[in-house]
DSSP file (Angstrom, degrees, kcal/mol; ACC not computed):
  #  RESIDUE AA STRUCTURE BP1 BP2  ACC     N-H-->O    O-->H-N    N-H-->O    O-->H-N    TCO  KAPPA ALPHA  PHI   PSI    X-CA   Y-CA   Z-CA
    1    1 A M              0   0    0      0, 0.0     2,-0.3     0, 0.0     0, 0.0   0.000 360.0 360.0 360.0 140.8  104.4  101.4   96.7
    2    2 A N        -     0   0    0      2,-0.0     2,-0.4     0, 0.0     0, 0.0  -0.842 360.0-155.4-110.9 148.7  105.2  103.7   93.8
    3    3 A T        +     0   0    0     -2,-0.3     2,-0.3     2,-0.0     0, 0.0  -0.985  12.4 178.3-124.3 133.6  107.5  106.6   93.6
    4    4 A I        -     0   0    0     -2,-0.4     2,-0.5     2,-0.0    -2,-0.0  -0.954  22.9-132.7-129.1 153.3  107.2  109.6   91.3
    5    5 A Q        +     0   0    0     -2,-0.3     2,-0.4     6,-0.0    -2,-0.0  -0.918  27.0 179.6-108.2 130.0  109.4  112.7   91.0
    6    6 A L        -     0   0    0     -2,-0.5     2,-0.1     4,-0.0    -2,-0.0  -0.947  26.6-122.6-127.0 146.5  107.7  116.0   90.7
    7    7 A T     >  -     0   0    0     -2,-0.4     4,-2.6     1,-0.1     5,-0.2  -0.334  40.3-101.3 -72.9 169.2  109.0  119.6   90.4
    8    8 A D  H  > S+     0   0    0      1,-0.2     4,-2.3     2,-0.2     5,-0.2   0.904 125.7  50.4 -58.9 -41.0  107.9  122.0   93.1
    9    9 A A  H  > S+     0   0    0      2,-0.2     4,-2.1     1,-0.2    -1,-0.2   0.903 110.8  48.2 -65.6 -41.5  105.3  123.5   90.7
   10   10 A E  H  > S+     0   0    0      2,-0.2     4,-2.5     1,-0.2    -2,-0.2   0.902 110.7  51.3 -65.2 -41.2  103.9  120.0   89.8
   11   11 A L  H  X S+     0   0    0     -4,-2.6     4,-2.4     1,-0.2    -2,-0.2   0.911 110.3  49.1 -62.4 -42.9  103.7  119.1   93.5
   12   12 A A  H  X S+     0   0    0     -4,-2.3     4,-2.5     2,-0.2    -1,-0.2   0.894 110.9  50.8 -62.8 -40.0  101.8  122.3   94.2
   13   13 A M  H  X S+     0   0    0     -4,-2.1     4,-2.4     2,-0.2    -2,-0.2   0.916 111.0  47.2 -65.3 -43.5   99.4  121.6   91.3
   14   14 A V  H  X S+     0   0    0     -4,-2.5     4,-2.4     2,-0.2    -2,-0.2   0.913 111.9  51.3 -64.0 -42.0   98.7  118.1   92.5
   15   15 A H  H  X S+     0   0    0     -4,-2.4     4,-2.0     1,-0.2    -2,-0.2   0.933 112.4  45.4 -60.7 -46.8   98.1  119.3   96.0
   16   16 A N  H  X S+     0   0    0     -4,-2.5     4,-2.2     1,-0.2    -1,-0.2   0.874 111.6  52.8 -64.9 -37.8   95.7  122.0   94.8
   17   17 A A  H  X S+     0   0    0     -4,-2.4     4,-2.5     1,-0.2    -1,-0.2   0.900 108.8  49.5 -64.5 -40.6   93.9  119.5   92.5
   18   18 A M  H  X S+     0   0    0     -4,-2.4     4,-2.5     2,-0.2    -2,-0.2   0.879 109.5  51.9 -68.0 -36.8   93.4  117.1   95.4
   19   19 A L  H  X S+     0   0    0     -4,-2.0     4,-2.1     2,-0.2    -2,-0.2   0.921 111.7  46.7 -62.7 -43.2   92.0  119.9   97.6
   20   20 A T  H  X S+     0   0    0     -4,-2.2     4,-0.9     2,-0.2    -2,-0.2   0.908 111.8  51.1 -64.0 -42.2   89.5  120.7   94.8
   21   21 A Y  H >< S+     0   0    0     -4,-2.5     3,-0.7     1,-0.2     4,-0.3   0.910 109.3  51.1 -60.1 -44.1   88.7  117.0   94.4
   22   22 A L  H >< S+     0   0    0     -4,-2.5     3,-1.5     1,-0.2    -1,-0.2   0.900 106.0  54.8 -61.8 -42.4   88.0  116.8   98.2
   23   23 A R  H 3< S+     0   0    0     -4,-2.1    -1,-0.2     1,-0.3    -2,-0.2   0.706  98.5  64.0 -66.1 -19.5   85.7  119.8   98.2
   24   24 A S  T << S+     0   0    0     -4,-0.9     2,-0.3    -3,-0.7    -1,-0.3   0.562  87.8  88.1 -83.7  -7.0   83.6  118.2   95.5
   25   25 A F    <   -     0   0    0     -3,-1.5     2,-0.1    -4,-0.3    -3,-0.0  -0.685  62.8-150.4 -95.8 145.9   82.5  115.3   97.7
   26   26 A G    >   -     0   0    0     -2,-0.3     3,-0.6     1,-0.0     7,-0.1  -0.068  42.6 -81.2 -91.1-161.0   79.5  115.2  100.0
   27   27 A H  T 3  S+     0   0    0      1,-0.2     3,-0.4    -2,-0.1    -2,-0.0   0.595 116.8  72.3 -83.4 -11.0   79.1  113.2  103.2
   28   28 A D  T 3  S+     0   0    0      1,-0.2     2,-0.4     2,-0.1     3,-0.2   0.646  86.5  64.9 -80.1 -14.5   78.2  110.0  101.5
   29   29 A E    <>  +     0   0    0     -3,-0.6     4,-2.6     1,-0.2    -1,-0.2  -0.364  58.5 148.8-104.5  53.2   81.7  109.3  100.2
   30   30 A A  H  > S+     0   0    0     -2,-0.4     4,-2.3    -3,-0.4    -1,-0.2   0.853  70.7  50.9 -58.7 -40.1   83.4  108.8  103.5
   31   31 A E  H  > S+     0   0    0     -3,-0.2     4,-2.1     2,-0.2    -1,-0.2   0.909 112.2  46.4 -66.6 -41.0   86.0  106.3  102.2
   32   32 A V  H  > S+     0   0    0      2,-0.2     4,-2.7     1,-0.2     5,-0.2   0.922 111.8  51.4 -66.4 -43.6   87.0  108.5   99.3
   33   33 A V  H  X S+     0   0    0     -4,-2.6     4,-2.3     1,-0.2    -2,-0.2   0.913 110.0  49.9 -59.3 -43.4   87.2  111.6  101.6
   34   34 A A  H  X S+     0   0    0     -4,-2.3     4,-1.8    -5,-0.2    -1,-0.2   0.907 111.8  48.0 -62.9 -42.3   89.5  109.6  104.0
   35   35 A Q  H  X S+     0   0    0     -4,-2.1     4,-2.2     2,-0.2    -2,-0.2   0.909 111.2  49.9 -66.0 -41.9   91.7  108.5  101.2
   36   36 A V  H  X S+     0   0    0     -4,-2.7     4,-2.8     1,-0.2    -2,-0.2   0.905 109.2  52.2 -64.2 -40.4   92.0  112.0   99.7
   37   37 A K  H  X S+     0   0    0     -4,-2.3     4,-2.0    -5,-0.2    -1,-0.2   0.880 108.7  50.9 -63.0 -37.4   92.9  113.4  103.2
   38   38 A Q  H  X S+     0   0    0     -4,-1.8     4,-2.2     2,-0.2    -2,-0.2   0.911 111.2  48.0 -65.0 -41.8   95.7  110.7  103.5
   39   39 A I  H  X S+     0   0    0     -4,-2.2     4,-2.6     1,-0.2    -2,-0.2   0.920 110.0  51.9 -65.3 -42.8   97.0  111.7  100.1
   40   40 A L  H  X S+     0   0    0     -4,-2.8     4,-2.5     1,-0.2    -1,-0.2   0.887 108.4  51.9 -60.2 -38.7   96.9  115.4  101.0
   41   41 A L  H  X S+     0   0    0     -4,-2.0     4,-2.5     2,-0.2    -1,-0.2   0.933 110.2  48.1 -62.4 -45.7   98.8  114.7  104.2
   42   42 A K  H  X S+     0   0    0     -4,-2.2     4,-2.4     1,-0.2    -2,-0.2   0.906 112.1  49.6 -61.7 -41.4  101.5  112.9  102.2
   43   43 A L  H  X S+     0   0    0     -4,-2.6     4,-2.2     2,-0.2    -1,-0.2   0.905 110.8  49.8 -64.5 -40.6  101.7  115.7   99.8
   44   44 A S  H  X S+     0   0    0     -4,-2.5     4,-2.2     2,-0.2    -2,-0.2   0.909 111.7  48.1 -64.0 -41.9  102.0  118.2  102.6
   45   45 A L  H  X S+     0   0    0     -4,-2.5     4,-2.7     2,-0.2    -2,-0.2   0.889 110.1  52.2 -65.8 -38.8  104.8  116.2  104.2
   46   46 A A  H  X S+     0   0    0     -4,-2.4     4,-2.4     2,-0.2    -1,-0.2   0.891 109.0  50.7 -63.5 -39.3  106.6  115.9  100.8
   47   47 A T  H  X S+     0   0    0     -4,-2.2     4,-2.1     2,-0.2    -2,-0.2   0.923 112.2  46.1 -64.6 -44.2  106.4  119.7  100.5
   48   48 A R  H  X S+     0   0    0     -4,-2.2     4,-2.4     2,-0.2    -2,-0.2   0.910 112.8  50.0 -65.3 -41.8  107.9  120.2  103.9
   49   49 A D  H  X S+     0   0    0     -4,-2.7     4,-2.0     1,-0.2    -2,-0.2   0.912 110.4  50.5 -62.2 -42.8  110.6  117.6  103.3
   50   50 A E  H  X S+     0   0    0     -4,-2.4     4,-1.7     1,-0.2    -1,-0.2   0.912 112.1  46.5 -62.1 -44.0  111.6  119.2  100.0
   51   51 A K  H  X S+     0   0    0     -4,-2.1     4,-2.4     1,-0.2     5,-0.2   0.882 111.1  51.6 -68.1 -37.7  111.8  122.7  101.6
   52   52 A S  H  X S+     0   0    0     -4,-2.4     4,-2.7     1,-0.2    -1,-0.2   0.850 108.9  51.6 -69.4 -31.5  113.8  121.4  104.6
   53   53 A E  H  < S+     0   0    0     -4,-2.0    -1,-0.2     2,-0.2    -2,-0.2   0.885 111.3  47.2 -68.8 -37.7  116.3  119.8  102.2
   54   54 A I  H  < S+     0   0    0     -4,-1.7    -2,-0.2    -5,-0.2    -1,-0.2   0.917 119.6  38.7 -70.0 -42.3  116.7  123.0  100.2
   55   55 A V  H  <        0   0    0     -4,-2.4    -2,-0.2     1,-0.2    -3,-0.2   0.910 360.0 360.0 -72.7 -43.3  117.2  125.1  103.3
   56   56 A G     <        0   0    0     -4,-2.7    -1,-0.2    -5,-0.2    -2,-0.2   0.456 360.0 360.0 -70.3 360.0  119.3  122.5  105.2
């Protein structure tokens, strides 16, 4: 497993880029779509964790 540190702006950019990437695939790339959805979930969780740390 690899770990990278991103600013809030960088994290938002990566999240938006992955959403755009996901939208560009059709139904024939099921494995890629599944992997992108997993990455988007991780990015969403990272965003929530980051916000809860700042508030908490």
